[in-house]
C-alpha positions in Angstrom: 48.0 19.6 101.6 44.3 20.4 103.0 40.8 19.3 101.9 39.9 19.0 98.5 38.2 21.2 96.4 36.0 20.4 93.5 34.1 22.0 90.6 30.1 22.3 90.5 30.1 20.7 87.3 32.5 19.5 84.4 32.6 21.0 81.2 31.6 19.3 78.3 33.7 17.2 76.4 33.5 19.6 73.4 34.6 22.4 75.6 37.2 20.6 77.0 38.6 19.5 73.4 38.9 22.7 72.4 41.1 23.5 75.1 43.6 21.3 74.4 43.3 22.7 70.6 43.9 25.6 71.8 46.4 24.7 74.4 48.6 23.0 71.4 47.8 25.4 68.6 49.0 28.0 71.6 52.5 26.3 72.2 52.7 25.6 68.6 52.9 29.6 67.9 55.1 29.4 71.1 57.9 27.5 70.1 57.7 29.4 66.6 58.3 32.4 67.9 60.7 31.1 70.7 62.9 29.4 68.3 62.8 32.3 65.2 65.9 33.9 66.7 67.9 31.1 66.2 66.7 30.2 63.1 67.7 33.8 61.7 70.4 34.9 64.1 73.3 34.7 61.6 70.9 36.4 58.7 69.7 39.0 60.9 73.2 39.5 63.1 74.9 39.6 60.4 72.8 42.4 58.5 72.5 44.8 61.5 76.2 44.6 62.8 77.3 45.2 59.1 79.8 48.1 60.6 81.5 45.8 63.4 81.9 43.0 60.9 83.8 44.5 58.1 87.0 43.9 57.8 87.1 40.9 60.5 88.4 37.3 59.3 86.1 34.4 59.2 87.0 33.3 62.7 86.5 36.6 64.4 83.1 37.1 62.6 82.0 33.7 64.1 82.7 34.9 67.3 81.1 38.0 67.4 78.0 36.5 65.6 78.2 33.6 68.6 78.7 36.6 71.2 76.1 38.6 70.3 74.0 35.6 69.9 74.3 34.1 73.4 73.5 37.6 74.9 70.4 38.3 72.6 69.1 34.8 72.9 70.5 32.7 75.9 70.5 35.7 77.9 67.8 38.9 77.0 65.3 36.4 75.7 65.4 34.1 78.2 65.7 36.5 81.2 62.6 37.6 79.8 61.2 34.1 80.1 62.5 34.0 83.6 60.8 37.4 85.0 57.6 36.3 83.2 57.5 33.2 84.1 56.8 34.2 87.7 54.6 37.4 86.9 52.6 35.2 84.5 52.6 32.3 87.5 51.2 34.3 90.1 48.8 36.1 87.7 47.2 32.4 86.6 47.1 31.2 90.2 45.0 34.1 91.3 43.4 35.7 88.0 42.5 32.7 85.9 44.7 30.1 83.7 43.1 31.9 80.5 43.9 35.2 81.0 47.1 34.9 81.2 46.8 32.1 78.5 46.0 35.1 75.7 47.6 37.6 77.7 51.0 36.2 76.9 50.0 35.2 73.6 49.3 38.9 72.5 52.6 40.2 74.5 54.7 38.1 72.6 52.8 38.9 69.3 53.4 42.1 69.3 56.9 42.0 70.3 57.8 39.8 67.2 55.5 42.0 65.2 58.2 45.1 66.2 61.0 42.9 65.8 60.5 43.0 62.0 61.1 47.2 62.3 64.3 47.8 64.3 66.5 49.9 62.3 69.1 52.3 63.1 67.2 55.7 63.9 68.3 59.0 62.7 69.5 61.5 65.3 67.7 64.5 63.9 64.7 62.1 62.9 60.8 62.0 64.4 62.2 59.2 66.1 65.6 60.8 67.6 64.7 60.4 70.9 65.0 56.9 71.1 68.9 57.6 71.2 68.5 59.6 75.2 66.9 55.9 75.8 69.4 54.0 74.7 67.4 52.5 71.6 68.6 54.6 68.6 70.4 51.7 67.4 68.8 48.6 65.3 70.6 46.3 68.0 69.6 47.6 71.1 65.8 47.6 70.0 66.4 44.0 68.7 67.7 43.2 72.6 64.9 44.8 74.6 62.2 43.3 72.1 63.9 39.9 72.5 63.4 40.6 76.5 59.8 41.6 75.8 59.2 38.6 73.6 60.9 36.0 76.2 58.4 38.1 78.7 55.1 37.5 76.8 56.6 33.8 75.9 56.8 32.4 79.3 52.9 32.3 80.6 51.5 29.9 77.5 53.0 26.9 78.2 52.2 26.7 82.0 48.9 28.5 82.0 47.8 25.6 79.4 49.5 22.9 80.7 47.6 23.6 83.8 44.3 24.2 82.2 44.4 20.9 80.3 45.7 19.1 83.4 42.8 20.5 85.7 39.7 19.8 82.9 41.0 16.4 81.9 40.8 13.3 83.4 43.5 11.6 85.8 43.8 8.6 83.5 44.1 10.6 80.0 45.9 13.6 81.9 49.1 12.5 80.5 47.9 11.8 76.7 46.4 15.5 76.7 49.6 16.8 77.8 51.5 14.8 75.2 49.3 15.8 72.5 49.9 20.0 73.7 53.6 19.3 73.4 53.6 17.2 70.7 51.7 19.4 68.1 53.7 22.4 69.9 57.1 21.1 69.0 56.2 21.1 65.6 56.5 24.7 65.7 60.0 24.5 65.3 59.8 22.5 62.2 57.1 25.3 60.7 59.3 28.3 61.8 62.3 26.6 59.9 60.4 26.0 56.6 59.2 29.8 56.7 62.5 30.9 57.1 63.7 29.1 53.8 61.3 31.1 51.9 61.3 34.7 53.3 63.7 37.0 55.0 64.2 37.2 58.3 61.9 40.3 59.0 58.9 38.7 57.3 59.5 35.6 59.5 59.0 37.7 62.6 56.0 39.5 60.7 54.4 35.8 60.5 55.5 34.9 64.0 53.6 37.8 65.3 50.4 37.6 63.1 50.0 33.8 63.8 49.7 34.7 67.6 46.9 37.4 66.6 45.2 35.0 64.9 45.0 32.5 67.7 43.4 34.9 69.9 40.3 34.8 67.7 40.1 30.9 69.1 39.5 32.2 72.4 35.9 32.2 72.3 34.3 29.1 73.7 37.2 27.9 76.4 36.5 27.3 79.4 38.0 28.1 82.6 39.0 25.3 85.1 36.7 23.9 87.3 39.5 23.9 90.1 40.6 27.3 89.9 37.2 28.8 90.0 36.5 26.9 93.0 39.3 27.9 94.9 38.8 31.5 94.1 35.0 31.3 95.1 36.5 29.6 98.4 39.1 32.5 99.0 41.7 29.4 99.6 44.8 31.3 101.1 48.1 31.4 99.3 47.0 31.4 95.5 49.9 32.4 93.5 52.2 32.8 97.1 55.3 31.6 95.2 57.8 32.0 98.0 55.4 28.8 99.6 57.4 27.0 97.2 60.3 27.3 99.0 59.2 26.3 102.3 58.9 23.5 103.7 61.5 21.6 102.7 60.1 18.7 101.2 58.6 21.4 98.9 61.7 23.1 98.2 63.2 19.5 97.0 60.2 18.8 94.9 60.3 22.4 93.5 64.3 22.3 92.8 63.7 18.5 91.6 61.3 19.6 89.1 63.5 22.1 87.5 66.7 20.1 87.7 65.5 17.1 85.4 64.9 19.2 82.3 67.9 21.1 82.3 70.0 19.2 79.8 66.9 19.9 77.0 67.8 23.3 77.1 71.2 22.4 77.1 71.3 20.4 74.0 69.0 23.0 72.4 70.9 26.1 73.6 74.2 24.9 72.9 74.8 22.0 71.1 72.3 22.7 68.0 72.4 26.2 68.1 76.0 26.8 68.1 77.0 23.9 66.2 78.6 26.1 63.6 81.3 26.2 65.8 81.3 23.2 67.8 81.5 20.8 64.9 84.4 22.8 63.1 86.4 22.2 66.6 85.9 18.3 66.2 87.0 18.0 63.1 84.1 18.6 60.8 85.4 20.2 57.9 85.0 23.8 57.1 82.9 23.2 53.9 80.9 20.7 55.8 79.6 23.1 58.3 76.2 22.3 59.3 73.6 25.0 59.0 72.0 25.7 62.6 68.8 26.6 60.8 68.3 23.2 59.5 70.0 21.8 62.9 67.2 23.1 64.9 64.8 21.8 62.7 65.8 18.2 62.7 66.9 18.2 66.5 62.8 19.7 66.7 61.8 16.7 64.4 63.3 14.2 67.2 62.1 16.3 69.9 58.3 16.3 68.5 58.8 12.3 68.0 60.4 12.0 71.5 57.9 13.7 73.4 55.0 11.6 72.0 56.9 8.7 72.9 57.8 9.8 76.7 54.4 10.5 76.8 53.0 7.2 76.3 56.0 5.9 77.9 54.9 7.5 81.4 51.5 6.1 80.7 52.4 2.6 79.7 54.8 2.4 82.6 52.0 3.9 84.9 55.4 6.3 86.2 56.6 9.8 85.1 59.6 9.1 86.8 60.4 6.0 85.1 59.9 7.7 82.1 62.2 10.8 82.6 64.7 8.2 83.7 64.6 6.1 80.8 65.2 9.6 78.2 67.8 10.8 80.8 69.8 7.5 79.8 69.1 8.2 76.2 70.2 11.6 76.4 73.5 10.6 77.6 74.1 8.1 75.0 72.9 10.6 72.3 75.6 13.7 73.7 78.2 10.9 73.8 77.3 10.3 70.0 77.4 14.0 69.2 80.9 14.0 70.2 82.0 10.6 68.7 80.5 9.8 65.5 78.4 13.1 64.4 81.9 14.9 63.6 82.2 12.0 60.9 80.3 13.8 58.2 77.7 16.0 57.6 75.1 13.4 57.0 76.2 11.7 60.2 76.0 14.8 62.2 72.2 15.3 61.2 71.4 12.1 61.8 73.0 12.2 65.6 70.9 15.6 66.1 67.9 14.2 65.2 68.2 11.7 67.7 69.7 13.7 70.5 66.2 15.7 69.9 64.5 12.7 70.3 66.3 11.5 73.4 65.9 15.0 74.9 62.1 15.1 74.3 60.7 14.4 77.8 59.6 18.1 77.8 55.8 16.6 77.6 56.2 14.7 80.6 58.1 17.3 82.5 55.7 19.7 82.0 52.9 17.2 83.0 54.9 17.0 86.1 55.0 20.4 86.8 51.5 20.7 87.2 50.6 17.5 88.9 53.4 17.9 91.9 51.5 21.0 93.4 48.5 22.1 94.4 45.6 24.1 93.1 46.6 27.2 94.7 50.3 27.1 93.4 50.1 24.5 90.3 50.0 27.6 87.8 52.6 29.3 89.6 54.8 26.6 89.6 54.0 24.7 86.3 54.8 28.2 84.8 58.1 29.0 86.1 59.6 25.7 85.9 59.5 25.8 81.9 61.2 29.1 82.3 63.7 28.5 84.7 64.9 25.5 82.7 64.8 27.9 79.5 67.0 30.6 81.3 69.3 27.6 82.5 70.6 28.0 78.6 71.8 31.3 79.5 74.0 29.5 82.8 75.1 26.3 80.5 75.2 28.8 77.4 77.4 31.4 79.2 79.9 28.9 80.8 80.3 27.4 77.3 81.3 30.8 76.1 83.5 31.8 79.1 85.5 28.3 78.9 85.7 28.3 75.1 87.4 31.8 75.2 89.8 32.8 72.7 92.9 33.8 75.6 93.8 30.6 76.5 90.6 28.5 77.3 89.4 25.0 75.9 88.1 24.8 72.3 84.6 24.9 71.7 83.6 21.0 71.9 86.0 20.8 74.9 84.0 23.4 76.9 80.6 22.0 75.5 81.6 18.4 76.5 82.3 20.0 80.2 78.9 21.4 80.6 77.4 18.5 79.6 79.5 16.5 82.0 78.1 18.8 84.9 74.6 19.1 83.7 73.3 15.3 83.0 74.8 14.1 86.6 72.7 16.6 88.1 69.6 15.9 86.3 69.5 12.1 86.8 69.9 12.3 90.5 67.2 15.3 90.7 64.8 12.4 89.5 65.0 11.0 93.2 63.4 14.1 94.5 60.0 13.9 92.5 57.1 12.8 94.0 55.5 10.0 91.8 52.4 11.8 90.1 51.0 9.6 87.5 47.2 8.9 88.0 47.2 11.4 90.9 44.1 13.3 92.0 44.7 17.3 91.5 41.9 18.3 93.5 43.8 19.7 96.5 46.1 22.8 97.7 49.2 23.3 99.3 49.0 24.0 102.9 
């Protein structure tokens, strides 16, 4: 750290309040669009892969749908998140938090609107040239657009949390970011009910339209005074992401920040999204196979409550680290219930998955910590990259689960999931030790 920076003037409370509302609504739409594929995975892929699924047994169909789902969601979309996290994070530290906040919303909104129009193209038609680009089939278009949507989705949370953290007083910072995360998580619940009443293509149109409507709120939103001061002072190293890897102390902080949250996306990306394969392998009867969409909805109801409680716990305990450690213990207990109690009945499963969401609902604290661990010149880069690397971890945990549960002599679906859980949880719990306690710290500094 070096000499502090400080804004010339503090924005009026009303302007700060508007920033918090815009960040919360932006994250709401972010989560709505981020999980939309998971909610419509079965219906959309069943339509787009009709020829490939024809004549296959129920088990073969399930494997094809799960494999394509992991490819499109856990790999392509999360790779877009990873790349976007780097690009948007650097831009936020160099060009400003606001430009990224709204640029990312525009990007993923347009991608989701185009998602609604994917179709197999006639090679002899006006769009026949798409075949030469490998985009003649609807499934390939779907994949490219999930990558682009992921790229756009990568920027909103980090920029929003950074902006809120730098505008709100240190005493109320945790409450403000908790509000943003708790409201945002409810986007999944809204997504679930949307998909219950409209088809998958219409759901993508609604998601894209919500994002574009949000851009209208840009008027009146203020930029971070800390960023403006750093920009005027020509502070060096703004957005220099390689500085996160050196010196060793900063690298430990950076890696620890990421690892603490990996269990959240293992729960969402594997245990919840692929419950229709894991629960039957645990003995839940075929006629009681849980709905993936309903599982996502109940998990995110729990996540919203967990985000609220984990954020408040951080305030009550006056410690972000203790709050994260507490919710790690709860997550471990919830995963245990997932493999033992949930298979007893469908009602037991939904009750457990709601608690699992609550237990892993420390995303608000994680997002706050991501911003608080680093100085103004690297804050947006770190706070934008960290959540998206965590989301990308779903590619690793989901891919490992698929590989372990492969049909040619591997483990069963539940055994593979349990092995991945046994790897993820201890690492996350140990990573908490590498964090710097950031409750109530002054963010008015930059990294050397």
